[in-house]
TORDOMAR-827388 format. One record per residue: z negated, x negated, y of N, C-alpha, C in turn; residue number from 1. Coordinates in pm, whole numbers. Atoms other than C-alpha are relative to their C-alpha. Example, Ala and Ser with C-alpha at 12.3 -4.5 7.8 and 13.67 -1.06 7.14 Angstrom:
{rec {0,-89,-119},{-780,-1230,-450},{0,-90,120},1};
{rec {6,82,-119},{-714,-1367,-106},{-73,77,109},2};
END
This chain:
{rec {46,-4,-140},{2512,1730,1561},{111,-53,91},1};
{rec {-107,40,-92},{2757,1709,1849},{-42,-122,80},2};
{rec {28,117,-81},{2785,1400,2066},{-78,38,126},3};
{rec {73,-45,-119},{2661,1604,2365},{-148,21,-33},4};
{rec {139,-24,39},{2347,1704,2175},{-71,-132,-25},5};
{rec {61,132,23},{2284,1347,2062},{-32,-68,132},6};
{rec {22,61,-131},{2321,1229,2420},{-119,64,71},7};
{rec {112,-71,-63},{2078,1496,2541},{-133,-42,-61},8};
{rec {122,43,67},{1820,1396,2279},{-37,-142,41},9};
{rec {25,138,-40},{1859,1029,2369},{-57,-6,141},10};
{rec {50,-2,-138},{1808,1107,2738},{-143,52,5},11};
{rec {136,-53,5},{1499,1312,2653},{-97,-105,-52},12};
{rec {84,107,54},{1358,1027,2441},{-24,-108,105},13};
{rec {13,105,-102},{1428,779,2720},{-95,45,111},14};
{rec {88,-50,-107},{1257,998,2982},{-146,-5,-43},15};
{rec {138,5,50},{946,1029,2764},{-48,-145,-12},16};
{rec {37,141,14},{952,655,2696},{-34,-65,132},17};
{rec {29,57,-131},{970,556,3063},{-134,51,52},18};
{rec {126,-59,-48},{679,792,3134},{-121,-67,-62},19};
{rec {112,67,67},{465,594,2889},{-21,-142,50},20};
{rec {5,137,-51},{524,268,3078},{-36,-1,148},21};
{rec {27,6,-144},{428,142,3425},{116,56,82},22};
{rec {-104,-63,-82},{617,334,3693},{97,-103,58},23};
{rec {-85,104,-59},{749,6,3834},{110,-46,-95},24};
{rec {-103,39,97},{951,-47,3513},{126,85,11},25};
{rec {-111,-95,1},{1179,250,3580},{124,-56,70},26};
{rec {-126,43,-60},{1545,197,3667},{23,82,127},27};
{rec {-16,-76,-125},{1594,293,4035},{143,52,15},28};
{rec {-134,-54,-27},{1887,493,4166},{87,-102,74},29};
{rec {-74,99,-79},{1983,209,4401},{-63,-138,-18},30};
{rec {55,135,20},{1945,-169,4361},{-75,-48,123},31};
{rec {72,57,-114},{1690,-349,4578},{71,-125,51},32};
{rec {-53,129,-48},{1782,-649,4795},{-46,-114,-92},33};
{rec {29,111,90},{1781,-983,4614},{-141,-55,20},34};
{rec {133,57,-23},{1465,-1116,4780},{-110,93,-51},35};
{rec {97,-96,52},{1278,-798,4693},{-2,-4,-153},36};
{rec {-8,7,147},{1400,-822,4333},{-67,-126,-52},37};
{rec {65,124,43},{1289,-1184,4308},{-152,8,13},38};
{rec {144,-17,-17},{946,-1096,4442},{-56,88,-112},39};
{rec {40,-86,112},{923,-821,4178},{-19,-83,-127},40};
{rec {7,82,121},{994,-1072,3900},{-116,-99,7},41};
{rec {109,95,-15},{747,-1324,4038},{-135,69,-20},42};
{rec {126,-73,18},{470,-1063,4056},{-23,32,-148},43};
{rec {12,-35,141},{540,-954,3700},{-40,-121,-83},44};
{rec {31,122,75},{534,-1310,3569},{-144,-44,22},45};
{rec {134,51,-30},{214,-1407,3745},{-111,96,-42},46};
{rec {103,-97,35},{31,-1088,3653},{-21,13,-150},47};
{rec {11,-19,144},{89,-1111,3278},{-56,-120,-75},48};
{rec {41,115,80},{38,-1466,3156},{-52,-111,91},49};
{rec {55,110,-79},{-197,-1718,3313},{68,-131,-36},50};
{rec {-63,125,41},{-33,-1991,3109},{141,-12,54},51};
{rec {-136,7,-56},{310,-1897,3243},{-5,-56,141},52};
{rec {7,50,-138},{207,-1952,3605},{-47,-145,3},53};
{rec {42,140,7},{33,-2275,3506},{119,-88,-32},54};
{rec {-115,81,41},{349,-2399,3338},{95,-25,116},55};
{rec {-96,17,-109},{556,-2341,3652},{-46,-102,102},56};
{rec {43,108,-89},{339,-2593,3840},{84,-124,-18},57};
{rec {-67,124,31},{535,-2865,3669},{152,9,16},58};
{rec {-143,-17,-14},{881,-2722,3735},{42,-23,145},59};
{rec {-51,9,-138},{1094,-2807,4040},{1,139,63},60};
{rec {11,-129,-68},{1046,-2533,4297},{130,80,-6},61};
{rec {-129,-70,-2},{1418,-2452,4297},{27,76,-130},62};
{rec {-22,-68,128},{1400,-2348,3931},{-91,121,-20},63};
{rec {98,-106,25},{1109,-2108,3966},{59,140,4},64};
{rec {-60,-135,2},{1316,-1800,4065},{75,28,-131},65};
{rec {-70,-18,128},{1526,-1856,3750},{-99,34,-111},66};
{rec {99,-23,105},{1217,-1873,3531},{-68,135,17},67};
{rec {63,-130,-23},{1061,-1569,3694},{91,113,-48},68};
{rec {-92,-108,38},{1373,-1358,3638},{17,6,-151},69};
{rec {-11,3,146},{1409,-1471,3276},{-125,55,-64},70};
{rec {125,-50,55},{1043,-1407,3209},{-10,151,17},71};
{rec {9,-144,-25},{1060,-1061,3369},{88,77,-97},72};
{rec {-88,-65,98},{1355,-971,3148},{-66,4,-137},73};
{rec {64,7,132},{1172,-1087,2834},{-123,90,-6},74};
{rec {124,-77,-1},{846,-918,2937},{28,150,-13},75};
{rec {-28,-143,5},{993,-574,3002},{70,37,-130},76};
{rec {-68,-26,127},{1223,-595,2699},{-102,16,-112},77};
{rec {104,-5,101},{920,-665,2481},{-82,129,12},78};
{rec {80,-121,-21},{722,-379,2636},{77,126,-38},79};
{rec {-80,-117,39},{1009,-134,2582},{-7,21,-151},80};
{rec {6,-11,145},{988,-212,2212},{-139,17,-55},81};
{rec {133,11,60},{614,-253,2171},{-108,85,65},82};
{rec {107,-67,-72},{423,-48,2427},{22,150,19},83};
{rec {-30,-142,-17},{578,298,2403},{-70,85,-105},84};
{rec {71,-72,106},{435,404,2069},{85,98,-78},85};
{rec {-91,-90,70},{740,600,1950},{131,-73,-23},86};
{rec {-122,78,28},{1030,423,1773},{127,59,62},87};
{rec {-121,-62,-55},{1294,675,1882},{7,-16,152},88};
{rec {2,20,-145},{1186,653,2243},{29,-145,36},89};
{rec {-26,142,-26},{1184,274,2228},{147,-33,-18},90};
{rec {-143,26,23},{1535,269,2084},{84,54,115},91};
{rec {-74,-57,-114},{1656,496,2364},{-16,-87,125},92};
{rec {23,87,-116},{1495,272,2628},{76,-131,-14},93};
{rec {-70,126,21},{1641,-42,2473},{150,16,20},94};
{rec {-142,-27,-27},{1986,118,2486},{27,3,150},95};
{rec {-19,-4,-145},{1945,191,2856},{-17,-139,62},96};
{rec {23,136,-50},{1811,-161,2914},{123,-87,-25},97};
{rec {-122,78,29},{2119,-308,2744},{115,44,91},98};
{rec {-101,-45,-97},{2338,-93,2969},{-18,-73,133},99};
{rec {26,77,-122},{2167,-265,3262},{42,-145,-15},100};
{rec {-46,136,27},{2235,-602,3099},{152,-9,17},101};
{rec {-146,-2,-15},{2604,-512,3075},{39,13,147},102};
{rec {-28,-16,-142},{2599,-398,3437},{-26,-130,77},103};
{rec {32,128,-64},{2440,-728,3534},{116,-97,-14},104};
{rec {-113,91,21},{2724,-925,3379},{128,50,68},105};
{rec {-115,-56,-71},{2972,-687,3543},{-17,-8,151},106};
{rec {25,13,-143},{2808,-744,3882},{-49,126,67},107};
{rec {44,-126,-60},{2666,-393,3928},{-139,42,-50},108};
{rec {133,-39,50},{2295,-401,3826},{-75,86,101},109};
{rec {86,-80,-86},{2039,-154,3961},{-146,-43,-8},110};
{rec {141,35,17},{1707,-267,3816},{-29,-133,66},111};
{rec {31,126,-69},{1530,-541,4016},{5,-122,-91},112};
{rec {-7,114,91},{1505,-763,3707},{143,-51,-9},113};
{rec {-140,42,18},{1883,-766,3669},{63,-42,132},114};
{rec {-46,48,-130},{1944,-799,4042},{-40,-146,17},115};
{rec {47,139,-10},{1733,-1117,4031},{64,-89,-106},116};
{rec {-53,79,111},{1880,-1226,3700},{145,-41,22},117};
{rec {-143,32,-14},{2245,-1218,3806},{24,-137,66},118};
{rec {-22,135,-53},{2225,-1526,4036},{-42,-109,-97},119};
{rec {42,97,102},{2037,-1707,3758},{109,-18,-104},120};
{rec {-107,5,100},{2310,-1620,3507},{120,-78,53},121};
{rec {-117,67,-58},{2582,-1739,3743},{-28,-147,25},122};
{rec {32,139,-33},{2406,-2056,3858},{-17,-87,-124},123};
{rec {32,78,120},{2298,-2163,3508},{101,21,-111},124};
{rec {-107,-25,98},{2607,-2034,3324},{-58,45,-134},125};
{rec {66,-49,120},{2401,-1837,3075},{86,107,-66},126};
{rec {-76,-105,69},{2599,-1642,2814},{-86,122,-28},127};
{rec {70,-126,24},{2506,-1286,2727},{-83,-1,-129},128};
{rec {58,-8,134},{2408,-1355,2365},{-152,-16,-5},129};
{rec {146,12,13},{2049,-1484,2413},{-75,124,49},130};
{rec {64,-122,-50},{1958,-1178,2621},{18,116,-99},131};
{rec {-29,-111,92},{2127,-937,2380},{-71,-18,-133},132};
{rec {66,23,129},{1976,-1103,2072},{-146,41,4},133};
{rec {138,-46,-12},{1626,-1035,2201},{-9,152,-21},134};
{rec {2,-145,17},{1711,-666,2216},{23,38,-145},135};
{rec {-17,-25,143},{1831,-682,1855},{-134,-9,-73},136};
{rec {131,17,65},{1487,-808,1753},{-92,117,32},137};
{rec {89,-109,-37},{1305,-538,1947},{44,132,-64},138};
{rec {-48,-117,76},{1528,-273,1787},{-44,-12,-146},139};
{rec {40,21,139},{1453,-425,1448},{-146,35,-22},140};
{rec {143,-33,10},{1082,-385,1516},{-24,149,-17},141};
{rec {18,-144,9},{1134,-9,1534},{30,53,-140},142};
{rec {-44,-49,131},{1280,16,1182},{-44,-88,-117},143};
{rec {38,92,107},{1169,-292,985},{-143,-45,23},144};
{rec {142,35,-16},{797,-345,929},{-49,-97,-107},145};
{rec {36,93,106},{798,-573,622},{116,-97,-26},146};
{rec {-101,102,31},{981,-893,521},{-28,-53,-140},147};
{rec {18,37,139},{1035,-974,157},{-20,-149,-18},148};
{rec {3,145,19},{1089,-1350,192},{-17,-70,135},149};
{rec {10,79,-122},{1029,-1627,443},{136,-12,67},150};
{rec {-134,5,-58},{1405,-1652,490},{30,126,79},151};
{rec {-19,-125,-75},{1409,-1287,593},{-74,-7,133},152};
{rec {79,12,-123},{1135,-1361,847},{67,-95,98},153};
{rec {-72,92,-88},{1331,-1657,981},{119,69,66},154};
{rec {-111,-75,-58},{1627,-1424,1030},{-44,84,119},155};
{rec {56,-74,-112},{1406,-1213,1253},{-28,-93,117},156};
{rec {34,96,-106},{1288,-1519,1449},{124,-48,75},157};
{rec {-125,40,-66},{1651,-1609,1522},{23,83,125},158};
{rec {-20,-89,-115},{1659,-1308,1755},{-126,20,83},159};
{rec {123,-34,-72},{1293,-1260,1847},{-59,-116,77},160};
{rec {65,117,-60},{1190,-1616,1937},{100,-100,57},161};
{rec {-88,111,-38},{1477,-1862,1953},{79,23,130},162};
{rec {-72,-18,-127},{1669,-1697,2242},{-81,-41,122},163};
{rec {82,35,-116},{1373,-1760,2473},{14,-149,32},164};
{rec {-15,144,-21},{1392,-2136,2424},{138,-36,52},165};
{rec {-137,28,-47},{1767,-2133,2470},{18,41,146},166};
{rec {-8,-41,-141},{1731,-1941,2796},{-66,-103,91},167};
{rec {68,104,-76},{1484,-2203,2919},{90,-123,14},168};
{rec {-89,116,-5},{1727,-2481,2829},{116,24,96},169};
{rec {-109,-31,-93},{2014,-2308,3010},{-48,-8,145},170};
{rec {52,0,-137},{1795,-2262,3319},{-21,-141,52},171};
{rec {24,139,-39},{1725,-2636,3318},{124,-87,-14},172};
{rec {-126,74,1},{2089,-2734,3272},{43,-56,-133},173};
{rec {-34,51,132},{2104,-2797,2896},{65,109,-84},174};
{rec {-71,-100,81},{2355,-2620,2670},{54,-57,-130},175};
{rec {-56,63,120},{2425,-2864,2384},{-68,50,-126},176};
{rec {46,-56,127},{2382,-2771,2020},{-125,-68,-54},177};
{rec {114,72,57},{2130,-3042,1928},{-130,40,68},178};
{rec {121,-44,-69},{1879,-2949,2196},{-33,144,-37},179};
{rec {25,-138,41},{1923,-2583,2103},{-60,5,-140},180};
{rec {54,3,137},{1855,-2666,1737},{-148,-37,2},181};
{rec {140,42,-8},{1531,-2846,1823},{-85,106,70},182};
{rec {71,-109,-67},{1431,-2567,2061},{-26,114,-97},183};
{rec {17,-107,99},{1486,-2315,1780},{-117,-31,-94},184};
{rec {111,38,88},{1245,-2508,1559},{-134,24,69},185};
{rec {125,-18,-74},{977,-2507,1828},{-31,147,24},186};
{rec {23,-142,-28},{1024,-2141,1918},{-38,76,-126},187};
{rec {38,-64,125},{1012,-2035,1554},{-143,-36,-36},188};
{rec {137,42,27},{693,-2238,1513},{-99,79,86},189};
{rec {86,-80,-88},{540,-2060,1815},{-11,144,-49},190};
{rec {2,-137,51},{640,-1724,1671},{-87,11,-124},191};
{rec {81,-1,121},{485,-1810,1335},{-148,-11,33},192};
{rec {141,15,-39},{162,-1925,1500},{-56,132,53},193};
{rec {46,-129,-53},{140,-1594,1686},{-11,105,-110},194};
{rec {11,-93,113},{210,-1399,1367},{-130,-22,-76},195};
{rec {119,29,81},{-71,-1577,1181},{-128,28,78},196};
{rec {115,-34,-85},{-308,-1530,1475},{-25,151,1},197};
{rec {8,-144,-23},{-235,-1156,1488},{24,84,-125},198};
{rec {-25,-74,123},{-220,-1050,1124},{-63,140,6},199};
{rec {69,-130,-5},{-478,-771,1172},{52,86,114},200};
{rec {-51,-75,-115},{-347,-671,1516},{134,64,-35},201};
{rec {-131,-53,36},{8,-632,1385},{-11,105,-110},202};
{rec {14,-96,110},{-108,-454,1069},{-47,135,53},203};
{rec {46,-125,-60},{-285,-196,1284},{115,75,66},204};
{rec {-119,-63,-58},{55,-130,1445},{102,38,-107},205};
{rec {-90,-34,109},{211,-81,1101},{93,-111,-42},206};
{rec {-90,112,30},{373,-425,1082},{-73,-111,-74},207};
{rec {54,114,73},{319,-713,844},{107,-107,-6},208};
{rec {-98,108,-4},{493,-1045,900},{-22,-105,-108},209};
{rec {17,86,117},{343,-1231,605},{102,43,-105},210};
{rec {-102,-40,98},{632,-1239,353},{-62,59,-126},211};
{rec {56,-69,116},{566,-998,67},{8,-87,-126},212};
{rec {-14,90,114},{695,-1253,-183},{-117,-98,-8},213};
{rec {109,97,-1},{424,-1495,-74},{-136,67,-19},214};
{rec {121,-74,35},{155,-1228,-86},{-14,10,-152},215};
{rec {6,-12,146},{246,-1174,-451},{-32,-134,-65},216};
{rec {24,133,59},{251,-1547,-522},{-146,-42,12},217};
{rec {140,36,-21},{-102,-1580,-384},{-96,111,-44},218};
{rec {82,-110,52},{-227,-1257,-544},{-82,68,109},219};
{rec {62,-72,-112},{-305,-1093,-210},{70,134,15},220};
{rec {-58,-133,-13},{-252,-719,-168},{-8,49,145},221};
{rec {6,-59,-134},{-177,-517,144},{-130,77,22},222};
{rec {125,-75,-15},{-484,-306,76},{-114,-91,43},223};
{rec {103,96,-43},{-702,-617,116},{12,-27,149},224};
{rec {-22,23,-143},{-543,-680,457},{-44,123,78},225};
{rec {37,-123,-68},{-589,-316,553},{-151,12,13},226};
{rec {146,-10,-1},{-959,-336,463},{-67,-126,55},227};
{rec {50,126,-55},{-994,-684,617},{-92,-71,-100},228};
{rec {76,65,107},{-1118,-821,284},{44,-145,-13},229};
{rec {-32,142,8},{-1115,-1199,326},{-41,-55,-136},230};
{rec {24,51,135},{-1089,-1375,-11},{50,-143,-10},231};
{rec {-54,134,21},{-1026,-1726,-147},{152,0,-11},232};
{rec {-146,-7,13},{-672,-1615,-231},{66,13,137},233};
{rec {-56,-16,-134},{-609,-1503,127},{-16,-129,79},234};
{rec {21,128,-67},{-757,-1830,255},{112,-98,-35},235};
{rec {-104,94,43},{-505,-2029,51},{137,42,52},236};
{rec {-126,-48,-57},{-219,-1808,167},{11,-43,146},237};
{rec {-4,36,-141},{-311,-1868,532},{5,-150,19},238};
{rec {-7,146,-9},{-365,-2239,472},{146,-45,-16},239};
{rec {-142,32,24},{-9,-2255,335},{84,35,123},240};
{rec {-81,-43,-114},{135,-2059,630},{-27,-87,123},241};
{rec {36,84,-114},{-54,-2265,891},{64,-138,-14},242};
{rec {-58,133,21},{61,-2594,739},{151,3,19},243};
{rec {-145,-9,-16},{421,-2474,729},{36,12,149},244};
{rec {-28,-11,-143},{409,-2372,1097},{-20,-135,70},245};
{rec {21,134,-58},{267,-2716,1183},{122,-88,-23},246};
{rec {-119,80,32},{565,-2874,1009},{116,36,91},247};
{rec {-109,-40,-90},{804,-2670,1223},{-23,-53,140},248};
{rec {29,63,-129},{627,-2787,1538},{39,-147,-2},249};
{rec {-30,143,13},{660,-3146,1415},{151,-24,3},250};
{rec {-145,18,6},{1031,-3105,1345},{67,26,135},251};
{rec {-59,-28,-132},{1097,-2965,1694},{-44,-95,109},252};
{rec {59,85,-102},{893,-3227,1879},{97,-100,66},253};
{rec {-93,94,-67},{1184,-3474,1942},{65,57,126},254};
{rec {-59,-58,-120},{1314,-3227,2202},{-72,-46,126},255};
{rec {79,39,-118},{1033,-3335,2437},{54,-128,62},256};
{rec {-53,125,-51},{1190,-3678,2468},{146,6,42},257};
{rec {-143,-15,-29},{1539,-3538,2532},{28,83,123},258};
{rec {-18,-81,-121},{1481,-3344,2855},{-70,-67,117},259};
{rec {64,54,-120},{1373,-3414,3212},{-151,9,-10},260};
{rec {144,12,13},{1010,-3505,3262},{-72,132,28},261};
{rec {68,-124,-35},{915,-3174,3428},{5,99,-116},262};
{rec {-12,-93,112},{1052,-2966,3140},{-73,-55,-121},263};
{rec {71,60,114},{910,-3212,2887},{-148,32,5},264};
{rec {143,-34,-13},{561,-3146,3024},{-24,144,-42},265};
{rec {14,-139,41},{611,-2772,2986},{14,16,-151},266};
{rec {-20,-11,144},{743,-2813,2633},{-122,-51,-76},267};
{rec {119,53,67},{447,-3027,2538},{-118,96,14},268};
{rec {110,-94,-22},{206,-2777,2692},{10,120,-94},269};
{rec {-17,-116,87},{352,-2484,2500},{-10,-37,-147},270};
{rec {9,42,140},{387,-2679,2176},{-145,-26,-40},271};
{rec {141,28,32},{30,-2804,2191},{-83,129,3},272};
{rec {69,-128,0},{-85,-2454,2279},{20,74,-132},273};
{rec {-27,-61,129},{85,-2322,1966},{-73,-69,-113},274};
{rec {73,75,103},{-63,-2599,1755},{-150,27,9},275};
{rec {142,-29,-16},{-403,-2519,1902},{-36,137,-59},276};
{rec {22,-128,70},{-367,-2160,1776},{-21,-27,-148},277};
{rec {15,34,142},{-320,-2307,1428},{-134,-68,-25},278};
{rec {130,66,14},{-625,-2529,1481},{-114,102,4},279};
{rec {106,-100,-11},{-831,-2226,1582},{-8,84,-128},280};
{rec {0,-71,129},{-725,-2047,1262},{-73,-84,-104},281};
{rec {65,89,96},{-834,-2349,1062},{-149,-11,26},282};
{rec {142,13,-33},{-1164,-2374,1249},{-83,117,-54},283};
{rec {76,-113,55},{-1261,-2028,1130},{36,22,-148},284};
{rec {-22,1,145},{-1169,-2118,773},{112,95,-42},285};
{rec {-121,-78,28},{-836,-1928,789},{-27,151,-10},286};
{rec {32,-143,4},{-1013,-1590,818},{49,66,128},287};
{rec {-57,-70,-116},{-782,-1405,1059},{-20,151,-13},288};
{rec {25,-142,21},{-895,-1069,919},{-129,45,67},289};
{rec {129,-37,-58},{-1253,-1072,1042},{2,0,151},290};
{rec {-10,7,-146},{-1173,-1176,1400},{126,-77,37},291};
{rec {-124,64,-46},{-867,-1283,1597},{-32,-140,52},292};
{rec {24,136,-49},{-857,-1662,1644},{45,-14,146},293};
{rec {-35,23,-139},{-856,-1767,2009},{-22,-147,33},294};
{rec {18,136,-48},{-824,-2096,2193},{-116,0,100},295};
{rec {111,5,-96},{-1155,-2180,2368},{48,-39,139},296};
{rec {-41,31,-137},{-1129,-2195,2747},{-9,-149,29},297};
{rec {14,144,-24},{-1252,-2553,2742},{119,-76,-57},298};
{rec {-116,66,60},{-966,-2646,2512},{126,28,80},299};
{rec {-114,-31,-85},{-713,-2465,2730},{2,-92,122},300};
{rec {10,86,-118},{-839,-2661,3029},{39,-143,-35},301};
{rec {-34,134,44},{-807,-2984,2833},{150,-17,-17},302};
{rec {-145,6,17},{-446,-2906,2742},{70,-6,135},303};
{rec {-65,-7,-130},{-357,-2823,3101},{-23,-128,79},304};
{rec {27,123,-75},{-530,-3125,3255},{73,-119,-62},305};
{rec {-77,107,65},{-366,-3349,2997},{144,2,43},306};
{rec {-139,-12,-46},{-25,-3216,3093},{12,-40,146},307};
{rec {-3,36,-142},{-111,-3254,3462},{-7,-150,19},308};
{rec {12,146,-10},{-213,-3615,3409},{133,-67,-29},309};
{rec {-130,58,33},{120,-3688,3247},{102,26,111},310};
{rec {-88,-27,-112},{296,-3520,3537},{-21,-101,112},311};
{rec {32,93,-110},{115,-3747,3783},{38,-143,-34},312};
{rec {-21,140,37},{151,-4069,3586},{131,-26,-75},313};
{rec {-131,17,64},{484,-4001,3416},{-6,-63,-136},314};
{rec {14,63,131},{359,-4098,3072},{18,104,-109},315};
{rec {-29,-88,114},{530,-3895,2799},{53,-85,-114},316};
END
């Protein structure tokens, strides 16, 4: 196949992929003004995650545009990989999205996310790698649906989860290796908690994040997961995975005492939210096949008010 034909097919895949997503995601012919781009990112952030807008209550107002632009980048990147429904189309979209990332670093972005992101990158001195690594993970999702070992899964988390924490640290003025290491532990723990919460949801999409080696060790088959057959063996597998994720949260917790109070409150809120997912799995006896574990609204409120109290009284 000629390079011209490959390019034509890629453009066709990309056009079909954009059509499957919200029209506002499309790359415009001309860049919007900075204030319009920032408003775009803020709307996207506030419309997707209630916990995200809650978390920004505790951040200095001057940092909020940075967090909105970073969140918008992560949100759309994730949707390009997960909401299109066709791997080839997703790969084509992710290639175009990375072209916009390159344009952003070159000073010529068109998409509002990258128009808003460029001042954040310059002000916070953020390298390209964390942004690009997320795209590696979303590409991997299009071709890799099983992980043989836990180490293989951790390799995926290096790109899918850990860059987010590093971007947050950069936005708040931290770039040292030790804080990044602790952030990686927390972000991997959050990713694991979400994997264990969504075993059936992910399996319905053709993906399984439980390591195959550990399925064999616990005598659990994929067919049992497909049929949502909860068994004592599956219970013990999930108990093991939940306890391991808790350990990763514990290992990352020292980061909370190594950052400014405002960021520390956010870190505690997100860490406790992830741990509460694990608690909800345990409360339903580790049966994530019958129903998806959720955090009760009363517990969410308790987590948020607890964080707010610490913000007011400065007790971390």
